[in-house]
N, C-alpha and C positions, 0 to 999 in steps of 0.2 A: 175342880181341879185345888185348888186350893188345898195344900193338907194343914193334916190337922195339928203338926212342929214345923215350929218356922227354919225351926233346926232344913226340913230338907230344904230352901233355898239353898244351902249351900251342897248340895249333895249331884254330881253326875248322869245319877242314876232316877232324881224326882222330870229332872228338868227333857233327858230323853225322855221316858215316857207321858208326860206332858206335849212333851210336840211331834210326837207321832200322832199324837188323837186329835190335835186344834192346829191350825190351819191360821187364824190371827191374834192375834191382843195385845193394845191399849194398857202397858203398865201407867199410874198414875193423874197419867191425863195427854190428848190427841196433839196429834201436829199444829192443830190450828187453835190451842188452844198458847203455845205456844214461839209459835212461827214467828211477829211482831220480837223476841225478844230474839228469834234464831236473827233474822235478819239484822237484828239492834251490833250484832261482834259478827258477824259470816256475813263480806263479800259474798254477793252474786255478781256482779260488774266483768267479772276475772275469773279464767280458769283458777280452781286452788284446789287440794291434794286434800283427803280428811279420814280420818278413818274411823270408824263407828265400834265401839267397846262391849262384849254383850248389847247384842244388833240384837237377839233373843230377835219374835216372828209381827213389830210392832209394825204398823204404817209410816216407822221415819225413816226407815229407809227409801222404801218409792218416795216418798215426798219425801224426804234434802237429792234427791234425782231430779224433783224434777226444779226444786229452787235454786238451783247450785246454778252461776253458767255451764251451759253443754259440754265447754272445754276440762271439767274440770274429772277430776277423780275422787270416786267413795268406796273403800273395802269395810264390809260390813263385817262386823268378826265376832264368833261365840263361839266358843268348847263345846259343842252337843254340836256332834257332826250329825244325825238325826237332821237338826234342826235344818243346817244350815242344805245338807242334800235336796230339800224339801224350797226350800226356799232359791235352791238357785233352778226349779223345776217352777216352783209355780211363774217365778219375775224370768229367766234366765241372767246373764254377768254378759255383760256384754268387755270383752281385756284391755287393760288401763283405760278404762273410765269406772264400772261399775262395778264390783267384783265384787263375791262368799268367800270365805275363810273362817276354817276352824282352826281358834285357836285361844292359849290359857295369857288371859287380859297384867292375869299377875306373875308371865315371865312374854312379859311385850319382846324381848327383846330373843327366843325365837323363833319368831319369827321372819326373821332373813329380812326388815325392812329399813333402810340406810336408815341412818343419824341423821336426822336434822332433817326429815326428810316429809313433814307432816301443814302445814301450814292451821287446819285444826282437828281437837278429837273431840267428839264425842261419847256420851251413854246418859241413857237415858234409867232408870233404878237397877243397875248392874251390881253396881256399890251396892246400893241398901243391902243386896239379896246377899252381899260377903258382911256384909257389921248386921245380919239380923237378931247376931248370935255378942252383942256387944257386951250385955253380964249389964256390968254399975257402967250409963251412957258416964259419967264424969269420971270414972275409970276405967277405957276400956277393956275389955279383954285381951292379952299379949297377940296372941294368934286374931286374928283382929287389927292390933292398929300395926303388928306386920304383914299382914296382908295386901293390905291398903297398902301401907311404904314401899311396898314393886310396886303396884301398880301405880302411881304417882312418881314413881324415880321409870319407870317402863315410859309414860308420859313426858317427863318431861328431856329423855331421851331424844327421843320420834317427834317434840316440835323443833323446828326453821325456829331460828338460831335472832328470832325481829320481837320487835316493841307490836308485831300483829299478831303471834305465832297468838291459840287460846287455846282452852279448857274447859269443856260445857261439862256438866253434871245436873243431868236435874234428878233430885228429891224428895222423901219424903220426910227427911233426917232432919231437926234440928239445928239450924243456926251454931247456935254452943257444941251443940256436939260435932258439926260437922267438920266444923271448921278447929275441931280438936286433933283432928284425920290427919289436917291436909298442909303438914308443913310444907315451906322452902314456896310460898305460890303466893304472889295477891291478890288478891279476891274483891268479886261481889258477888252482891249474895240477894236478886229480888225476885220478892213473892210472887210468885205465876197467879194471876186471877182465873178462879177455876168457881163453878157452882156445890165443888165439890166437899165436903163436911169437914178433914180436913186437908191444913195446910201443907204445901209442894213450894218450891223453893230452886229460883235458878245462878246457881254459883259460874259466876263470870273467870274461869282463874287461869294468870298467865305467871313462869318461873321465877323464882327474886333472882334478878346477875345476881355472879356470885361477885361484893370489890372486889378487884385490885387492889 
């Protein structure tokens, strides 16, 4: 299922074709690999609102549903209609509690969410898909910089305006390269313990408040 050219990861036709044939796949790491880190940053003792960007068909969506307080709301968003239709059939949805939505993470404003309406926004490998054609990682292509900036502006707009709200990103992208793209955030980076040969990273990002 892996493409010969990594540029295919940026194309909707590739994902629609893949999702039509594949029921589940966990990119980078499993939920169990990051469960401890998730619980460090995500409250489970109270209801929260969470947006899962580029949810794909990984087990993260259903695992988060089990982990969170039962009164929480999770919206799982992906830009593939094929995927979202499949996930609704496989896992169902509960309006106001656990939902699937077609949407473009580079245009979160079009999703119809109210500003400052999420406690946690999370993604796993979705930003990686935007950056596969980065070119020189020390001097990324303009298209990559622009697209990541669009995502992060949307994230900033949708996170609640408090000290507890957070954006979590799970990535294979090396710290010194990824941090160049995440401007405007106070970021903690943690290595993810894994038996895989390549390192993976957990980015906990809080928007930097504008000075008055």
